[in-house]
Backbone as CSV, one residue per row, in Angstrom:
resi,resn,N_x,N_y,N_z,CA_x,CA_y,CA_z,C_x,C_y,C_z
1,MET,-6.876,-17.993,32.483,-7.370,-16.702,32.954,-6.757,-15.600,32.102
2,LEU,-7.609,-14.808,31.470,-7.188,-13.694,30.637,-7.771,-12.406,31.198
3,HIS,-7.511,-11.291,30.508,-8.039,-10.002,30.925,-8.601,-9.282,29.708
4,SER,-9.676,-8.561,29.940,-10.234,-7.746,28.865,-9.298,-6.568,28.610
5,PRO,-9.332,-5.992,27.416,-8.442,-4.863,27.121,-8.621,-3.740,28.126
6,PRO,-7.547,-3.288,28.776,-7.669,-2.229,29.790,-8.076,-0.905,29.175
7,GLU,-8.877,-0.163,29.916,-9.305,1.150,29.465,-8.226,2.185,29.778
8,PRO,-8.191,3.269,29.015,-7.175,4.310,29.289,-7.383,4.954,30.653
9,ASP,-6.283,5.374,31.259,-6.289,6.138,32.517,-6.958,5.376,33.656
10,THR,-6.786,4.074,33.687,-7.307,3.291,34.795,-6.386,2.110,35.058
11,HIS,-6.302,1.737,36.338,-5.481,0.596,36.728,-6.333,-0.655,36.969
12,LYS,-7.613,-0.543,36.726,-8.499,-1.675,36.952,-8.385,-2.669,35.796
13,ARG,-8.315,-3.947,36.140,-8.247,-5.012,35.134,-9.395,-5.989,35.378
14,ASN,-10.163,-6.223,34.327,-11.307,-7.131,34.429,-10.879,-8.532,34.003
15,PRO,-10.936,-9.504,34.933,-10.510,-10.869,34.579,-11.530,-11.565,33.681
16,GLU,-11.011,-12.406,32.822,-11.833,-13.238,31.937,-11.395,-14.688,32.152
17,VAL,-12.243,-15.462,32.828,-11.883,-16.834,33.208,-12.541,-17.811,32.233
18,PHE,-11.714,-18.609,31.581,-12.193,-19.610,30.616,-11.818,-21.003,31.115
19,LEU,-12.723,-21.941,30.848,-12.487,-23.330,31.255,-12.839,-24.246,30.095
20,ARG,-11.906,-25.108,29.748,-12.166,-26.115,28.716,-12.346,-27.469,29.397
21,LYS,-13.505,-28.033,29.219,-13.803,-29.326,29.843,-13.226,-30.467,28.998
22,PRO,-13.075,-31.622,29.582,-12.512,-32.758,28.819,-13.292,-33.113,27.562
23,ASP,-14.589,-32.806,27.532,-15.375,-33.127,26.333,-15.195,-32.086,25.227
24,GLY,-14.379,-31.072,25.464,-14.118,-30.063,24.437,-14.985,-28.830,24.520
25,SER,-15.940,-28.789,25.431,-16.797,-27.614,25.572,-16.065,-26.533,26.374
26,TRP,-16.426,-25.281,26.057,-15.789,-24.144,26.700,-16.784,-23.419,27.595
27,TRP,-16.295,-23.034,28.781,-17.109,-22.288,29.731,-16.439,-20.953,30.011
28,TYR,-17.277,-19.978,30.337,-16.775,-18.629,30.612,-17.401,-18.124,31.905
29,ASN,-16.564,-17.887,32.913,-17.025,-17.427,34.229,-18.137,-18.318,34.782
30,GLY,-17.952,-19.614,34.605,-18.893,-20.581,35.155,-20.131,-20.828,34.312
31,MET,-20.165,-20.298,33.099,-21.333,-20.465,32.235,-20.897,-21.008,30.892
32,ALA,-21.820,-21.689,30.218,-21.517,-22.258,28.908,-21.368,-21.142,27.868
33,GLY,-20.796,-21.532,26.721,-20.606,-20.555,25.646,-19.268,-19.847,25.733
34,GLY,-18.290,-20.508,26.343,-16.984,-19.876,26.489,-16.270,-19.665,25.170
35,ASP,-16.532,-20.531,24.174,-15.851,-20.364,22.888,-16.231,-19.049,22.210
36,ALA,-17.533,-18.687,22.274,-17.979,-17.419,21.688,-17.387,-16.234,22.451
37,LYS,-17.305,-16.356,23.757,-16.724,-15.280,24.569,-15.230,-15.093,24.262
38,LEU,-14.541,-16.219,24.030,-13.115,-16.121,23.711,-12.910,-15.418,22.367
39,LYS,-13.728,-15.785,21.397,-13.640,-15.105,20.101,-13.964,-13.619,20.232
40,LYS,-14.972,-13.302,21.069,-15.351,-11.908,21.260,-14.220,-11.122,21.930
41,LEU,-13.526,-11.779,22.866,-12.415,-11.111,23.546,-11.301,-10.788,22.556
42,LEU,-10.957,-11.722,21.698,-9.918,-11.462,20.691,-10.359,-10.380,19.700
43,ALA,-11.643,-10.411,19.345,-12.155,-9.381,18.439,-12.095,-8.000,19.091
44,SER,-12.345,-7.948,20.396,-12.263,-6.676,21.110,-10.830,-6.139,21.113
45,CYS,-9.869,-7.031,21.304,-8.467,-6.612,21.266,-8.082,-6.097,19.882
46,ARG,-8.544,-6.767,18.852,-8.223,-6.329,17.500,-8.917,-5.008,17.174
47,GLU,-10.155,-4.843,17.664,-10.863,-3.589,17.426,-10.156,-2.432,18.134
48,ARG,-9.639,-2.693,19.333,-8.908,-1.655,20.053,-7.618,-1.287,19.314
49,TYR,-6.976,-2.269,18.718,-5.772,-1.974,17.929,-6.107,-1.066,16.752
50,GLY,-7.206,-1.361,16.056,-7.596,-0.520,14.929,-7.873,0.913,15.354
51,ARG,-8.426,1.080,16.549,-8.711,2.418,17.044,-7.424,3.212,17.260
52,TYR,-6.429,2.583,17.860,-5.178,3.305,18.129,-4.321,3.428,16.868
53,ASP,-4.478,2.528,15.942,-3.780,2.683,14.668,-4.299,3.921,13.936
54,ASP,-5.617,4.133,13.987,-6.189,5.347,13.385,-5.721,6.595,14.134
55,ALA,-5.640,6.507,15.469,-5.175,7.655,16.252,-3.725,7.984,15.917
56,TYR,-2.920,6.956,15.681,-1.527,7.184,15.291,-1.439,7.863,13.927
57,GLU,-2.282,7.450,12.994,-2.268,8.057,11.671,-2.735,9.512,11.719
58,ARG,-3.623,9.843,12.661,-4.151,11.207,12.753,-3.290,12.108,13.637
59,ALA,-2.320,11.538,14.332,-1.512,12.319,15.271,-0.809,13.461,14.557
60,ALA,-1.050,14.680,15.033,-0.469,15.863,14.398,0.554,16.558,15.273
61,SER,0.769,16.070,16.482,1.710,16.715,17.380,2.352,15.659,18.273
62,ALA,3.389,16.097,18.979,4.061,15.188,19.913,3.122,14.777,21.044
63,THR,2.227,15.666,21.443,1.267,15.337,22.503,0.345,14.209,22.068
64,ASP,-0.119,14.254,20.822,-0.985,13.190,20.306,-0.251,11.851,20.297
65,LEU,1.001,11.858,19.875,1.775,10.614,19.849,2.014,10.083,21.255
66,PHE,2.281,10.974,22.203,2.503,10.530,23.574,1.240,9.904,24.159
67,GLU,0.090,10.455,23.841,-1.166,9.874,24.324,-1.368,8.478,23.757
68,VAL,-1.023,8.285,22.493,-1.133,6.953,21.896,-0.194,5.984,22.602
69,LEU,1.043,6.406,22.851,2.005,5.542,23.532,1.551,5.219,24.950
70,ASP,1.012,6.219,25.636,0.569,6.015,27.011,-0.563,5.001,27.091
71,ASP,-1.467,5.029,26.124,-2.585,4.082,26.122,-2.161,2.700,25.624
72,LEU,-1.141,2.654,24.764,-0.715,1.369,24.215,0.069,0.526,25.214
73,ALA,0.756,1.163,26.152,1.620,0.421,27.078,0.880,-0.686,27.825
74,PRO,-0.257,-0.412,28.501,-0.964,-1.515,29.180,-1.581,-2.520,28.213
75,LEU,-1.956,-2.061,27.030,-2.525,-2.979,26.049,-1.476,-3.972,25.554
76,ILE,-0.239,-3.513,25.414,0.835,-4.414,24.990,1.032,-5.521,26.024
77,ARG,1.047,-5.137,27.299,1.227,-6.143,28.350,0.066,-7.126,28.378
78,ALA,-1.156,-6.606,28.259,-2.325,-7.489,28.285,-2.326,-8.446,27.100
79,ALA,-1.991,-7.929,25.907,-1.969,-8.781,24.719,-0.862,-9.817,24.809
80,ALA,0.314,-9.432,25.337,1.413,-10.384,25.481,1.049,-11.486,26.480
81,ASN,0.431,-11.117,27.581,0.007,-12.124,28.563,-1.041,-13.062,27.975
82,MET,-1.947,-12.517,27.185,-2.959,-13.353,26.549,-2.316,-14.347,25.593
83,SER,-1.364,-13.883,24.791,-0.685,-14.774,23.861,0.071,-15.879,24.592
84,GLN,0.740,-15.535,25.674,1.478,-16.534,26.442,0.546,-17.535,27.111
85,ALA,-0.579,-17.037,27.647,-1.526,-17.936,28.310,-2.138,-18.924,27.321
86,LEU,-2.493,-18.438,26.140,-3.077,-19.335,25.140,-2.029,-20.307,24.596
87,GLN,-0.781,-19.878,24.524,0.274,-20.783,24.100,0.469,-21.901,25.125
88,SER,0.417,-21.548,26.413,0.543,-22.566,27.465,-0.626,-23.546,27.402
89,ALA,-1.824,-23.012,27.168,-2.987,-23.899,27.046,-2.869,-24.780,25.810
90,ARG,-2.333,-24.226,24.742,-2.147,-25.010,23.514,-1.182,-26.165,23.747
91,GLU,-0.153,-25.968,24.553,0.794,-27.038,24.839,0.169,-28.147,25.675
92,LEU,-0.837,-27.802,26.479,-1.512,-28.808,27.300,-2.591,-29.548,26.522
93,VAL,-3.253,-28.840,25.603,-4.314,-29.445,24.787,-3.943,-29.208,23.330
94,LYS,-3.266,-30.133,22.731,-2.704,-29.916,21.406,-3.677,-30.144,20.260
95,GLY,-4.807,-30.774,20.530,-5.712,-31.093,19.431,-6.895,-30.172,19.290
96,ASP,-6.991,-29.135,20.108,-8.144,-28.241,20.064,-7.920,-27.195,18.973
97,ARG,-8.733,-27.240,17.930,-8.564,-26.320,16.815,-8.910,-24.884,17.200
98,LEU,-9.938,-24.730,18.031,-10.294,-23.377,18.475,-9.138,-22.748,19.241
99,LEU,-8.519,-23.536,20.087,-7.406,-23.025,20.878,-6.221,-22.650,19.987
100,ILE,-5.982,-23.453,18.977,-4.897,-23.142,18.040,-5.183,-21.839,17.294
101,ALA,-6.412,-21.688,16.823,-6.780,-20.484,16.074,-6.706,-19.245,16.962
102,MET,-7.193,-19.365,18.195,-7.164,-18.228,19.101,-5.730,-17.896,19.519
103,ARG,-4.901,-18.932,19.673,-3.501,-18.686,20.008,-2.800,-17.908,18.893
104,ASP,-3.033,-18.319,17.659,-2.420,-17.630,16.522,-2.921,-16.188,16.399
105,GLU,-4.207,-15.996,16.602,-4.755,-14.652,16.507,-4.223,-13.766,17.634
106,ALA,-4.123,-14.334,18.843,-3.591,-13.560,19.970,-2.144,-13.150,19.714
107,TYR,-1.366,-14.018,19.097,0.021,-13.666,18.773,0.067,-12.529,17.752
108,GLU,-0.805,-12.582,16.751,-0.838,-11.522,15.745,-1.244,-10.184,16.361
109,VAL,-2.224,-10.233,17.260,-2.657,-9.000,17.917,-1.533,-8.435,18.781
110,SER,-0.877,-9.294,19.541,0.226,-8.847,20.385,1.348,-8.240,19.548
111,ARG,1.677,-8.891,18.458,2.733,-8.377,17.583,2.317,-7.055,16.946
112,SER,1.050,-6.922,16.598,0.559,-5.675,16.000,0.672,-4.522,16.990
113,TYR,0.326,-4.788,18.249,0.466,-3.757,19.286,1.922,-3.328,19.428
114,GLU,2.829,-4.277,19.450,4.251,-3.956,19.612,4.766,-3.113,18.446
115,LEU,4.402,-3.488,17.223,4.853,-2.723,16.059,4.284,-1.309,16.062
116,LEU,3.021,-1.183,16.445,2.411,0.141,16.495,3.084,0.997,17.565
117,PHE,3.415,0.394,18.698,4.090,1.130,19.770,5.454,1.636,19.299
118,HIS,6.217,0.779,18.628,7.541,1.177,18.155,7.442,2.244,17.061
119,ASP,6.447,2.133,16.186,6.272,3.155,15.150,5.935,4.511,15.771
120,ALA,5.034,4.495,16.759,4.656,5.752,17.412,5.836,6.348,18.178
121,LYS,6.618,5.507,18.815,7.778,6.001,19.558,8.823,6.584,18.605
122,LEU,9.035,5.925,17.477,9.974,6.448,16.491,9.507,7.797,15.953
123,ALA,8.206,7.919,15.690,7.669,9.191,15.209,7.813,10.281,16.261
124,LEU,7.607,9.932,17.537,7.764,10.916,18.606,9.222,11.356,18.731
125,ASP,10.144,10.411,18.678,11.572,10.763,18.749,11.977,11.663,17.585
126,TYR,11.437,11.378,16.413,11.756,12.204,15.244,11.242,13.630,15.432
127,ARG,10.030,13.769,15.948,9.477,15.106,16.152,10.291,15.880,17.192
128,ILE,10.716,15.191,18.247,11.517,15.855,19.271,12.851,16.318,18.686
129,ALA,13.492,15.434,17.911,14.776,15.793,17.304,14.613,16.937,16.316
130,ARG,13.546,16.915,15.532,13.328,17.985,14.552,13.058,19.315,15.253
131,THR,12.296,19.281,16.361,12.038,20.507,17.116,13.315,21.058,17.720
132,ALA,14.146,20.161,18.272,15.415,20.606,18.852,16.325,21.218,17.787
133,GLU,16.343,20.619,16.596,17.169,21.159,15.519,16.649,22.520,15.063
134,ALA,15.326,22.662,14.987,14.752,23.950,14.582,15.060,25.032,15.617
135,GLN,14.983,24.678,16.887,15.301,25.644,17.933,16.765,26.052,17.875
136,MET,17.640,25.085,17.596,19.057,25.404,17.501,19.335,26.308,16.297
137,ALA,18.669,26.031,15.180,18.844,26.879,14.005,18.352,28.298,14.288
138,LYS,17.231,28.406,15.010,16.717,29.727,15.354,17.679,30.455,16.280
139,ALA,18.239,29.735,17.253,19.204,30.358,18.160,20.447,30.815,17.402
140,THR,20.857,30.027,16.405,22.017,30.419,15.602,21.729,31.683,14.796
141,GLU,20.531,31.769,14.218,20.157,32.972,13.480,20.150,34.199,14.388
142,MET,19.636,34.040,15.594,19.612,35.150,16.538,21.029,35.549,16.931
143,ALA,21.914,34.558,17.097,23.303,34.853,17.453,24.002,35.613,16.319
144,VAL,23.722,35.220,15.081,24.327,35.922,13.937,23.835,37.364,13.873
145,ALA,22.518,37.545,14.085,21.969,38.905,14.070,22.573,39.751,15.190
146,GLN,22.729,39.161,16.363,23.335,39.879,17.470,24.793,40.223,17.177
147,HIS,25.467,39.300,16.501,26.862,39.543,16.130,26.974,40.737,15.179
148,LYS,26.067,40.820,14.216,26.095,41.950,13.283,25.850,43.261,14.006
149,LEU,24.934,43.244,14.964,24.684,44.453,15.739,25.910,44.844,16.561
150,ASN,26.582,43.841,17.098,27.792,44.129,17.873,28.882,44.741,16.998
151,VAL,29.033,44.199,15.786,30.034,44.756,14.867,29.697,46.196,14.514
152,LEU,28.401,46.440,14.229,27.985,47.801,13.894,28.240,48.753,15.058
153,ALA,27.921,48.315,16.262,28.154,49.163,17.430,29.644,49.382,17.655
154,ALA,30.457,48.337,17.387,31.899,48.479,17.578,32.492,49.502,16.626
155,VAL,31.939,49.601,15.428,32.461,50.573,14.454,32.019,51.984,14.796
156,THR,30.769,52.139,15.167,30.205,53.483,15.322,30.413,54.078,16.715
157,PHE,30.525,53.248,17.717,30.587,53.788,19.076,31.818,54.677,19.308
158,PRO,33.044,54.236,18.912,34.197,55.126,19.146,34.069,56.455,18.411
159,LEU,33.569,56.395,17.160,33.411,57.637,16.402,32.381,58.550,17.065
160,MET,31.289,58.006,17.525,30.271,58.836,18.173,30.782,59.406,19.481
161,ALA,31.561,58.597,20.211,32.090,59.096,21.479,33.047,60.259,21.251
162,ILE,33.964,60.101,20.275,34.922,61.175,19.992,34.210,62.407,19.445
163,ALA,33.237,62.203,18.542,32.491,63.336,17.984,31.714,64.062,19.068
164,THR,31.199,63.340,20.008,30.463,63.974,21.099,31.374,64.830,21.961
165,ILE,32.563,64.270,22.265,33.505,65.026,23.093,33.960,66.297,22.384
166,LEU,34.367,66.161,21.124,34.871,67.323,20.385,33.765,68.300,20.014
167,GLY,32.540,67.821,19.993,31.436,68.707,19.639,30.932,69.545,20.791
168,MET,31.419,69.306,21.999,31.008,70.112,23.152,31.620,71.516,23.073
169,ASN,30.905,72.481,23.560,31.385,73.871,23.554,32.328,74.119,24.732
170,VAL,33.439,73.431,24.711,34.454,73.616,25.740,35.765,73.963,25.052
171,ALA,36.591,74.688,25.772,37.892,75.061,25.230,38.861,73.898,25.447
172,HIS,39.287,73.301,24.349,40.213,72.186,24.458,41.544,72.481,23.792
173,GLY,41.724,73.652,23.294,43.016,74.062,22.760,43.273,73.647,21.333
174,LEU,42.287,73.020,20.694,42.479,72.556,19.318,41.703,73.394,18.308
175,GLU,41.039,74.481,18.790,40.214,75.249,17.877,41.040,75.917,16.773
176,ASP,42.223,76.404,17.127,43.037,77.140,16.166,44.156,76.293,15.581
177,ARG,44.085,74.994,15.777,45.149,74.133,15.264,44.905,73.789,13.794
178,SER,45.907,73.117,13.228,45.826,72.718,11.821,44.697,71.703,11.616
179,PRO,44.018,71.728,10.453,42.968,70.745,10.161,43.483,69.307,10.171
180,GLY,44.780,69.156,10.081,45.313,67.800,10.117,45.004,67.078,11.409
181,ILE,44.822,67.865,12.492,44.476,67.227,13.773,43.129,66.537,13.666
182,PHE,42.198,67.149,12.926,40.879,66.531,12.741,41.006,65.161,12.080
183,TRP,41.825,65.132,11.026,41.988,63.862,10.318,42.736,62.839,11.184
184,ALA,43.657,63.343,11.987,44.364,62.420,12.888,43.405,61.804,13.900
185,VAL,42.528,62.643,14.447,41.535,62.137,15.409,40.584,61.156,14.735
186,LEU,40.189,61.483,13.495,39.293,60.591,12.759,39.941,59.232,12.534
187,LEU,41.205,59.262,12.096,41.915,58.004,11.869,42.088,57.222,13.168
188,LEU,42.332,57.964,14.254,42.453,57.298,15.551,41.145,56.606,15.937
189,GLY,40.042,57.299,15.693,38.741,56.698,15.996,38.475,55.466,15.155
190,ILE,38.843,55.538,13.861,38.658,54.371,12.995,39.526,53.208,13.466
191,GLY,40.767,53.535,13.866,41.649,52.474,14.357,41.095,51.805,15.597
192,VAL,40.600,52.615,16.526,39.990,52.041,17.739,38.767,51.202,17.371
193,GLY,37.997,51.691,16.413,36.822,50.923,15.987,37.193,49.586,15.372
194,MET,38.254,49.590,14.550,38.683,48.334,13.936,39.193,47.354,14.987
195,MET,39.875,47.881,16.016,40.302,47.004,17.098,39.106,46.408,17.822
196,ALA,38.084,47.225,18.007,36.871,46.710,18.644,36.185,45.668,17.763
197,VAL,36.191,45.907,16.449,35.607,44.927,15.521,36.349,43.596,15.619
198,TYR,37.663,43.667,15.653,38.456,42.442,15.753,38.132,41.698,17.038
199,TRP,37.981,42.446,18.125,37.683,41.800,19.404,36.308,41.146,19.377
200,VAL,35.299,41.867,18.871,33.943,41.308,18.814,33.890,40.112,17.883
201,THR,34.591,40.201,16.730,34.575,39.093,15.771,35.226,37.856,16.347
202,SER,36.331,38.013,17.039,36.997,36.851,17.625,36.136,36.206,18.687
203,GLN,35.424,36.988,19.483,34.532,36.420,20.490,33.370,35.693,19.839
204,SER,32.828,36.235,18.757,31.694,35.592,18.080,32.107,34.287,17.441
205,GLU,33.326,34.225,16.857,33.783,32.986,16.257,33.960,31.916,17.310
206,ALA,34.440,32.288,18.489,34.567,31.298,19.562,33.196,30.775,19.980
207,GLY,32.226,31.698,20.057,30.876,31.246,20.390,30.297,30.341,19.330
208,ALA,30.589,30.644,18.039,30.088,29.785,16.956,30.698,28.395,17.046
209,ARG,31.996,28.338,17.353,32.625,27.024,17.498,32.012,26.249,18.655
210,MET,31.685,26.949,19.733,31.051,26.285,20.871,29.675,25.759,20.496
211,ARG,28.903,26.557,19.724,27.583,26.076,19.301,27.697,24.874,18.384
212,ASP,28.723,24.857,17.522,28.909,23.712,16.638,29.224,22.454,17.435
213,ARG,30.041,22.602,18.477,30.348,21.439,19.303,29.115,20.950,20.036
214,MET,28.305,21.880,20.538,27.080,21.486,21.229,26.121,20.793,20.270
215,ARG,26.030,21.298,19.048,25.106,20.697,18.071,25.562,19.293,17.664
216,SER,26.865,19.140,17.434,27.364,17.817,17.067,27.190,16.827,18.206
217,GLY,27.326,17.273,19.444,27.116,16.375,20.581,25.682,15.997,20.767
218,LEU,24.760,16.910,20.400,23.336,16.629,20.549,22.850,15.569,19.599
219,PHE,23.380,15.530,18.361,22.850,14.616,17.344,23.754,13.423,17.092
220,GLU,24.789,13.224,17.912,25.615,12.017,17.747,24.862,10.803,18.285
């Protein structure tokens, strides 16, 4: 008892019942001509393999590869069961040449399905890994750009804050003082800015080290 190749997106399995009589004739579902039906069944399995092999070659996205894998899974089981069933029949009837030929062909078809499944799965894993790496690289670029903006803000913010305060029309007692006070305030603002730069830079380096650890853990 074998099964015809299962159709995609269905759990229905169509049985194929073959009977070999002692005189060597083959019957299929109670009718003569079972040998031709058996050959047709193997040809159908091989034709289905060629269809999914072409779909694998045309796959342009992870979704396409997943669809191929999803359809191949039941076909692998059906082909493996067919190969095992014909092998068991071959052990019971060792002199039937048709049975030997069909057993060998069923094994080749089953093996072809397995290899195609593994190739498609490897291609899908590669695409997923490449997408994850590209996303991580993009996130790193964004982090670097954000870091540069933070450094720029750290330098300019103290100076703008001090300039804003001193630029207000309020009496602060420094209007008639020596110009050296201006330079002292400027240097103070630069010093505060450099301290802010150091703080932002140290935080960014820690974040970069954390991203490196996450990246190394992802691809180990």
